MITI-759041 format. One record per residue (C-alpha): x, y negated, z negated; residue number from 1. Coordinates in steps of 0.2 Angstrom, whole numbers, plus 2048, in hexadecimal, padded with zeros to 3 digits. Layout:
N
{pt {X,Y,Z},NUM} ...
***
This chain:
538
{pt {801,800,800},1} {pt {806,7EF,805},2} {pt {808,7E1,7F8},3} {pt {7FA,7D3,7F9},4} {pt {802,7C4,806},5} {pt {7FD,7B9,7F6},6} {pt {803,7BE,7E5},7} {pt {7F5,7C0,7D9},8} {pt {800,7B5,7CD},9} {pt {801,7A7,7D8},10} {pt {7EE,7A7,7DB},11} {pt {7EB,7A6,7C9},12} {pt {7F7,798,7C8},13} {pt {7F0,78E,7D5},14} {pt {7DD,791,7CF},15} {pt {7E1,78B,7BE},16} {pt {7E9,77C,7C4},17} {pt {7DB,778,7D1},18} {pt {7CF,77A,7C2},19} {pt {7D7,770,7B7},20} {pt {7D9,761,7C4},21} {pt {7C6,764,7C9},22} {pt {7C1,762,7B7},23} {pt {7CB,753,7B5},24} {pt {7C4,74B,7C6},25} {pt {7B3,74F,7C0},26} {pt {7B5,746,7B0},27} {pt {7BE,737,7B9},28} {pt {7B1,736,7C4},29} {pt {7A3,735,7B7},30} {pt {7AD,728,7AE},31} {pt {7AF,71F,7BE},32} {pt {79E,71F,7C3},33} {pt {797,71A,7B0},34} {pt {7A6,70C,7B0},35} {pt {7A1,704,7C0},36} {pt {78E,705,7BD},37} {pt {791,6FA,7AE},38} {pt {79C,6ED,7B7},39} {pt {78F,6EC,7C5},40} {pt {77F,6E9,7B8},41} {pt {78A,6DC,7AE},42} {pt {78D,6D3,7C0},43} {pt {779,6D5,7C4},44} {pt {775,6CE,7B3},45} {pt {780,6C0,7B3},46} {pt {77B,6BC,7C5},47} {pt {768,6BE,7C1},48} {pt {76A,6B2,7B2},49} {pt {773,6A5,7BE},50} {pt {765,6A5,7CA},51} {pt {757,6A6,7BD},52} {pt {75F,696,7B3},53} {pt {761,68E,7C4},54} {pt {74F,68F,7CB},55} {pt {749,683,7BE},56} {pt {755,675,7C3},57} {pt {74E,674,7D4},58} {pt {73D,673,7CD},59} {pt {741,665,7C2},60} {pt {74A,65D,7D0},61} {pt {73C,65E,7DB},62} {pt {746,665,7E8},63} {pt {73A,672,7F0},64} {pt {732,667,7FB},65} {pt {733,668,80F},66} {pt {739,655,811},67} {pt {749,64F,812},68} {pt {74B,647,801},69} {pt {744,657,7F9},70} {pt {753,661,803},71} {pt {760,653,7FD},72} {pt {75B,656,7EB},73} {pt {75C,66A,7EF},74} {pt {76D,668,7F6},75} {pt {773,65F,7E6},76} {pt {76D,66C,7DB},77} {pt {774,679,7E5},78} {pt {785,672,7E6},79} {pt {784,66E,7D4},80} {pt {780,680,7D1},81} {pt {78F,686,7DC},82} {pt {79A,67B,7D3},83} {pt {796,683,7C3},84} {pt {798,695,7C9},85} {pt {7A8,696,7D4},86} {pt {7A5,6A9,7D5},87} {pt {797,6A8,7E0},88} {pt {797,6A5,7F3},89} {pt {789,69C,7F6},90} {pt {779,695,7EF},91} {pt {76A,694,7FB},92} {pt {758,68C,7FA},93} {pt {74C,697,804},94} {pt {73B,691,80A},95} {pt {72D,69F,80C},96} {pt {71F,69D,819},97} {pt {70E,6A3,818},98} {pt {713,6B0,825},99} {pt {720,6B8,819},100} {pt {72F,6AF,823},101} {pt {73C,6A7,81A},102} {pt {749,698,81F},103} {pt {758,690,816},104} {pt {752,67E,812},105} {pt {763,67B,809},106} {pt {773,683,805},107} {pt {784,67F,7FA},108} {pt {78D,686,80A},109} {pt {785,67A,817},110} {pt {78F,669,818},111} {pt {77F,65F,81E},112} {pt {76C,662,81E},113} {pt {76A,664,831},114} {pt {76C,677,830},115} {pt {75B,67D,82B},116} {pt {757,68B,834},117} {pt {751,69E,832},118} {pt {75B,6AB,826},119} {pt {768,6B5,82F},120} {pt {769,6C9,82E},121} {pt {770,6CB,81C},122} {pt {763,6BF,815},123} {pt {755,6C8,81E},124} {pt {75A,6D6,815},125} {pt {75A,6CE,805},126} {pt {749,6C7,808},127} {pt {742,6D8,80A},128} {pt {74A,6DD,7F9},129} {pt {742,6CC,7F2},130} {pt {731,6D0,7F6},131} {pt {732,6E1,7ED},132} {pt {73B,6DA,7DE},133} {pt {736,6C9,7DB},134} {pt {723,6CA,7DA},135} {pt {71F,6C6,7C8},136} {pt {730,6C5,7C3},137} {pt {73C,6B4,7BF},138} {pt {74A,6BD,7C8},139} {pt {752,6CC,7CF},140} {pt {764,6D1,7D6},141} {pt {767,6DC,7E6},142} {pt {771,6ED,7E5},143} {pt {783,6EC,7EB},144} {pt {785,6EA,7FD},145} {pt {794,6E9,809},146} {pt {796,6DC,818},147} {pt {7A5,6D7,822},148} {pt {7AD,6CD,815},149} {pt {7AA,6DB,806},150} {pt {79D,6E0,7F9},151} {pt {791,6D3,7F3},152} {pt {781,6D2,7E7},153} {pt {774,6C6,7EA},154} {pt {768,6BE,7DC},155} {pt {757,6B7,7DF},156} {pt {74C,6AD,7D5},157} {pt {73B,6A4,7D9},158} {pt {73A,692,7DA},159} {pt {729,68C,7D5},160} {pt {71D,67C,7D6},161} {pt {715,673,7C8},162} {pt {707,67E,7CA},163} {pt {711,68F,7C8},164} {pt {711,695,7D9},165} {pt {721,69A,7E2},166} {pt {725,68E,7F0},167} {pt {737,693,7F3},168} {pt {745,69F,7ED},169} {pt {757,69D,7E7},170} {pt {763,6A7,7ED},171} {pt {776,6A9,7E7},172} {pt {784,6B5,7EF},173} {pt {792,6BA,7E4},174} {pt {7A0,6C8,7E9},175} {pt {7A2,6D6,7DE},176} {pt {7B5,6D4,7DD},177} {pt {7B6,6DB,7CB},178} {pt {7AC,6EB,7D1},179} {pt {7B8,6ED,7DF},180} {pt {7C8,6EB,7D4},181} {pt {7C1,6F7,7C8},182} {pt {7BE,704,7D7},183} {pt {7D0,702,7DE},184} {pt {7D5,703,7CC},185} {pt {7CB,713,7C8},186} {pt {7D2,71B,7D7},187} {pt {7E3,719,7D3},188} {pt {7E1,71E,7C2},189} {pt {7D6,72F,7C8},190} {pt {7E6,733,7D4},191} {pt {7F1,730,7C5},192} {pt {7E7,73C,7BB},193} {pt {7E5,749,7C9},194} {pt {7F8,749,7CB},195} {pt {7FB,74C,7BA},196} {pt {7EC,759,7B8},197} {pt {7F3,762,7C7},198} {pt {805,763,7BE},199} {pt {7FC,769,7AD},200} {pt {7F2,775,7B6},201} {pt {803,77D,7C2},202} {pt {80C,77E,7B1},203} {pt {7FC,786,7A7},204} {pt {7F8,791,7B6},205} {pt {80A,798,7B7},206} {pt {809,79B,7A4},207} {pt {7F8,7A4,7A6},208} {pt {7FD,7AE,7B5},209} {pt {80C,7B4,7AB},210} {pt {803,7BB,79B},211} {pt {7F5,7C2,7A8},212} {pt {7FF,7C9,7B7},213} {pt {810,7D0,7AF},214} {pt {806,7E0,7A7},215} {pt {7FC,7E1,7B8},216} {pt {80C,7E0,7C2},217} {pt {812,7EE,7B7},218} {pt {803,7F9,7BA},219} {pt {804,7F5,7CE},220} {pt {817,7FB,7CF},221} {pt {813,809,7C5},222} {pt {803,80D,7D0},223} {pt {80F,80B,7DF},224} {pt {81C,817,7D8},225} {pt {80D,823,7D5},226} {pt {809,823,7E9},227} {pt {81A,828,7EB},228} {pt {818,836,7DF},229} {pt {822,82E,7D1},230} {pt {818,830,7C1},231} {pt {821,824,7B6},232} {pt {816,81C,7A5},233} {pt {815,80A,7A3},234} {pt {81B,802,793},235} {pt {80C,7FB,78A},236} {pt {80C,7F2,778},237} {pt {7FC,7E7,777},238} {pt {7EA,7EC,773},239} {pt {7E0,7E1,77F},240} {pt {7D8,7E6,78E},241} {pt {7E6,7E8,79A},242} {pt {7F0,7F3,78D},243} {pt {7E1,7FE,78B},244} {pt {7E0,800,79F},245} {pt {7F4,802,79F},246} {pt {7F2,811,793},247} {pt {7E4,81A,79C},248} {pt {7EF,817,7AC},249} {pt {7FD,820,7A2},250} {pt {7F2,82D,79E},251} {pt {7EC,831,7AF},252} {pt {7FD,832,7B5},253} {pt {801,840,7A9},254} {pt {7F2,849,7B0},255} {pt {7F5,845,7C1},256} {pt {808,84B,7BF},257} {pt {802,85C,7B8},258} {pt {7F5,85F,7C5},259} {pt {802,859,7D3},260} {pt {80D,868,7CD},261} {pt {7FF,874,7CC},262} {pt {7FA,86E,7DE},263} {pt {80C,86F,7E5},264} {pt {80D,882,7DD},265} {pt {7FB,886,7E4},266} {pt {802,87F,7F6},267} {pt {810,88B,7F5},268} {pt {805,899,7F1},269} {pt {7FA,894,800},270} {pt {808,892,80C},271} {pt {80E,8A3,808},272} {pt {7FC,8AB,80B},273} {pt {7F9,8A1,81B},274} {pt {80B,8A7,821},275} {pt {805,8BA,81D},276} {pt {7F5,8B7,823},277} {pt {7FB,8B0,833},278} {pt {806,8BF,836},279} {pt {7F7,8CA,834},280} {pt {7ED,8BF,840},281} {pt {7FA,8BF,84D},282} {pt {7FB,8D3,84C},283} {pt {7E8,8D3,84D},284} {pt {7EA,8C7,85B},285} {pt {7F5,8D3,865},286} {pt {7EB,8E3,861},287} {pt {7DB,8D9,868},288} {pt {7E4,8D4,877},289} {pt {7E9,8E6,87A},290} {pt {7D7,8EC,879},291} {pt {7D1,8DD,882},292} {pt {7DC,8E2,892},293} {pt {7D8,8F4,88F},294} {pt {7C5,8EF,890},295} {pt {7C8,8E4,89D},296} {pt {7CF,8F4,8A8},297} {pt {7C1,8FD,8A3},298} {pt {7B5,8F1,8A9},299} {pt {7BF,8EF,8BA},300} {pt {7BC,902,8BC},301} {pt {7AB,900,8B6},302} {pt {7A8,8F2,8C2},303} {pt {7B0,8FC,8D0},304} {pt {7A4,90B,8CC},305} {pt {794,8FF,8CC},306} {pt {799,8F7,8DD},307} {pt {799,90B,8E4},308} {pt {786,90C,8DF},309} {pt {782,8FD,8E8},310} {pt {77D,903,8FA},311} {pt {788,8FD,908},312} {pt {77F,8F6,918},313} {pt {77B,905,925},314} {pt {779,901,937},315} {pt {773,90E,942},316} {pt {76B,910,955},317} {pt {759,910,94F},318} {pt {75B,907,93C},319} {pt {765,8FB,935},320} {pt {766,8FA,91F},321} {pt {76D,8E9,91A},322} {pt {772,8E6,908},323} {pt {774,8D4,8FD},324} {pt {779,8D6,8EC},325} {pt {77B,8C8,8DE},326} {pt {780,8CE,8CD},327} {pt {780,8C2,8BF},328} {pt {78D,8CE,8B5},329} {pt {79B,8D7,8BA},330} {pt {790,8E6,8B8},331} {pt {77E,8E6,8BB},332} {pt {76C,8EF,8BA},333} {pt {768,8EF,8CB},334} {pt {768,901,8D5},335} {pt {768,903,8E8},336} {pt {769,914,8F2},337} {pt {76A,917,905},338} {pt {76B,929,90B},339} {pt {76C,92D,91C},340} {pt {763,93F,91C},341} {pt {767,942,92E},342} {pt {765,937,93F},343} {pt {753,933,93E},344} {pt {750,935,92B},345} {pt {756,928,91E},346} {pt {752,926,90A},347} {pt {753,914,905},348} {pt {750,911,8F1},349} {pt {752,901,8E6},350} {pt {750,901,8D4},351} {pt {753,8F6,8C4},352} {pt {758,8FA,8B3},353} {pt {752,8EF,8A4},354} {pt {760,8E7,89C},355} {pt {771,8E0,8A2},356} {pt {785,8E6,89D},357} {pt {78C,8F6,899},358} {pt {77D,8FF,893},359} {pt {773,8FC,8A2},360} {pt {781,8FF,8AE},361} {pt {783,911,8A7},362} {pt {771,915,8A9},363} {pt {771,90F,8BB},364} {pt {780,919,8BE},365} {pt {777,929,8B7},366} {pt {768,925,8C1},367} {pt {770,923,8D0},368} {pt {778,934,8CF},369} {pt {768,93C,8CA},370} {pt {75F,934,8D9},371} {pt {76D,939,8E6},372} {pt {76B,94C,8DF},373} {pt {759,94A,8E1},374} {pt {75B,942,8F3},375} {pt {767,950,8F8},376} {pt {75C,95E,8F3},377} {pt {74F,955,8FD},378} {pt {742,952,8EF},379} {pt {733,94B,8F4},380} {pt {731,937,8EE},381} {pt {724,93A,8E2},382} {pt {72F,945,8D8},383} {pt {73C,939,8D6},384} {pt {732,92E,8CA},385} {pt {72D,93B,8C0},386} {pt {740,943,8BE},387} {pt {745,930,8BA},388} {pt {738,92E,8AE},389} {pt {73C,93E,8A4},390} {pt {74F,939,8A5},391} {pt {74C,928,89C},392} {pt {73E,92D,891},393} {pt {745,93E,88B},394} {pt {756,940,88E},395} {pt {75E,92F,88A},396} {pt {74E,929,880},397} {pt {758,921,871},398} {pt {760,913,87C},399} {pt {74F,90B,87F},400} {pt {751,907,892},401} {pt {745,908,8A1},402} {pt {746,906,8B2},403} {pt {73C,902,8C3},404} {pt {73F,90B,8D3},405} {pt {737,909,8E6},406} {pt {73C,916,8F2},407} {pt {739,917,904},408} {pt {73C,926,911},409} {pt {73C,922,923},410} {pt {739,92F,931},411} {pt {73F,926,941},412} {pt {73A,936,94D},413} {pt {729,933,946},414} {pt {728,921,943},415} {pt {721,925,932},416} {pt {727,91C,920},417} {pt {722,925,90F},418} {pt {723,917,901},419} {pt {720,918,8EE},420} {pt {726,911,8DE},421} {pt {725,910,8CC},422} {pt {725,8FF,8C3},423} {pt {72E,8F6,8D1},424} {pt {729,8E5,8D9},425} {pt {720,8E9,8EB},426} {pt {72A,8EB,8FA},427} {pt {725,8E1,90A},428} {pt {723,8E9,91C},429} {pt {724,8DC,929},430} {pt {71D,8E0,939},431} {pt {725,8D5,945},432} {pt {718,8D8,954},433} {pt {70A,8D3,948},434} {pt {713,8C6,93C},435} {pt {70B,8CD,92E},436} {pt {711,8D4,91C},437} {pt {70C,8E3,914},438} {pt {710,8E7,903},439} {pt {717,8F6,8FE},440} {pt {711,8FA,8EC},441} {pt {716,904,8DE},442} {pt {70A,910,8DB},443} {pt {712,917,8CA},444} {pt {717,90F,8B9},445} {pt {726,908,8B3},446} {pt {733,917,8B1},447} {pt {738,91C,89F},448} {pt {728,91B,895},449} {pt {725,92D,896},450} {pt {717,937,89E},451} {pt {718,92B,8AD},452} {pt {705,927,8B6},453} {pt {704,925,8C7},454} {pt {6F6,920,8D3},455} {pt {6EF,92E,8E0},456} {pt {6FB,931,8EB},457} {pt {70A,92A,8E4},458} {pt {712,928,8F5},459} {pt {70A,920,903},460} {pt {70E,923,916},461} {pt {70B,918,924},462} {pt {712,915,935},463} {pt {720,909,93A},464} {pt {725,901,94B},465} {pt {736,8FA,953},466} {pt {738,8E9,94C},467} {pt {730,8ED,93B},468} {pt {73B,8E6,92C},469} {pt {739,8ED,91A},470} {pt {73F,8E2,90C},471} {pt {743,8EA,8FD},472} {pt {74A,8E0,8ED},473} {pt {74C,8DF,8D9},474} {pt {740,8D3,8CF},475} {pt {750,8C8,8CC},476} {pt {74C,8C1,8DE},477} {pt {739,8BA,8DC},478} {pt {73C,8B8,8C7},479} {pt {74A,8AB,8CB},480} {pt {746,89B,8C4},481} {pt {74A,888,8C8},482} {pt {74E,87A,8BA},483} {pt {73B,878,8B9},484} {pt {738,88C,8B4},485} {pt {72F,88E,8C4},486} {pt {732,89F,8CC},487} {pt {737,8A2,8DD},488} {pt {728,8AF,8DF},489} {pt {722,8BA,8ED},490} {pt {719,8AD,8F7},491} {pt {72B,8A4,8FA},492} {pt {731,8B5,8FF},493} {pt {725,8B9,90B},494} {pt {726,8A8,913},495} {pt {739,8AA,914},496} {pt {738,8BB,91D},497} {pt {729,8B3,929},498} {pt {734,8A6,92D},499} {pt {745,8AF,931},500} {pt {73B,8BC,93A},501} {pt {734,8AF,946},502} {pt {745,8AA,949},503} {pt {74C,8BA,94F},504} {pt {756,8BE,93F},505} {pt {75D,8D0,93D},506} {pt {75E,8D8,92D},507} {pt {76F,8D3,928},508} {pt {769,8C0,92B},509} {pt {758,8C4,922},510} {pt {761,8CA,913},511} {pt {76D,8BB,912},512} {pt {75E,8AF,914},513} {pt {753,8B6,907},514} {pt {761,8B5,8FA},515} {pt {765,8A3,900},516} {pt {755,89D,900},517} {pt {753,8A3,8ED},518} {pt {764,89C,8E8},519} {pt {75F,88A,8F0},520} {pt {74E,88C,8E6},521} {pt {757,88E,8D5},522} {pt {764,883,8D6},523} {pt {772,88F,8DA},524} {pt {771,89C,8CE},525} {pt {766,8AC,8C9},526} {pt {760,8B2,8B7},527} {pt {760,8C5,8BD},528} {pt {76A,8CF,8C9},529} {pt {763,8CF,8DB},530} {pt {764,8DD,8E7},531} {pt {75C,8DB,8F7},532} {pt {75A,8EA,905},533} {pt {753,8E5,916},534} {pt {74E,8F3,921},535} {pt {74C,8F1,933},536} {pt {744,8FD,940},537} {pt {74E,8FD,951},538} 
***
């Protein structure tokens, strides 16, 4: 932790000095305000007495008339008042008209009587004050005001006629020189007091800072040592709060020191355990890597075996069989079988085992082997379903795997086709001459449930013609869904077959177009294995 830019001791010293200086300045300001108010009040009282005593002189001299003799008498009285009061700037006699306007009738500052005229701006302001303070009074004094010549106060007193009516106003201006001098002196005195207070505050601040921050500095240094791992007790003798805090700090350091030693011991033990465990994990990792390599090799073999049960395309003079296969895992659960019994007789089967992965692949291999044996034995198509059902429901019943199958037998000499299935999606016969599609339904239930139920007859025979297409597929094709969870479906499959058939596509092109259309619909991926067999009669 870095030390603060401004030491705590310096902040205490500065704060103490500023506090003392502020206190002295505040009391000096109060004293200044009180003293200057007293001086101003004394000046206002003196000036008020002057105009109050001067107004009767004008009344006695009958000097308030508008004629020249009255104004001359007023001039004499004003000059006499100015001679008696040298501190006043000017004595004036103001006359007030009925409309409230005032004019200068005579002035001690005017050399002649030819200067009668309206008041200037400062006198107008004085008259406004007169309207509020003379009514019913014998005299009043304006507050302190300032003009270009300095600070002034003005005294005002009404001059009345014999009947007691106010007919004129006596005005006297006085410079507030005593007030100005006192303000200047007080400012100098405040500056001196502030300097002295700053010095005393600085000395006192340093002393207070030393007394307060010295123990805190010891605590700070000890805390820095503790962060570095050095637990050194701090010397303490007092009984104040800082001393109590220091003792608590020392006790805490003792506890931390003991805990650090214990933690170091535990850390060493943990390092040993981690080292041992790391070695064990390394050994286990090597073992797992070896096992993974074995599994990968076995999976590669399984994948190659799985590829053997997916039929290859077969092209003969009177028939072509094209295959399109899209697995979603390395090994899948789809099954296809193409057996050439003779030049005019062909057996084609497609199946799908529930589930994915190794278990499904093993069942597919067993089912493929069983079907191959049955076909080689020239077994009837309906016996295929019963034999596979027995195999799944009895021989491997504990696995819980089911299967669908659709099998077709082509006799190209008689131009006949037999079809039957168990739980598999219907195949599609596309008759090119009629441009129609006929479904090849499964007439038996799903294989593996036991005692399979079939419609009568389980196998249906039908005529075939040159140009016919037979499309067999697994449910991964029609159940492929797009991001909106809408399935590709049998209707889109039929539309694709009709569209490509009208374009003159062969079996290979039709198989590729079907898988491509489904993949485009789903956005480029399938959720289940897809196997498509396209048989074209030529």
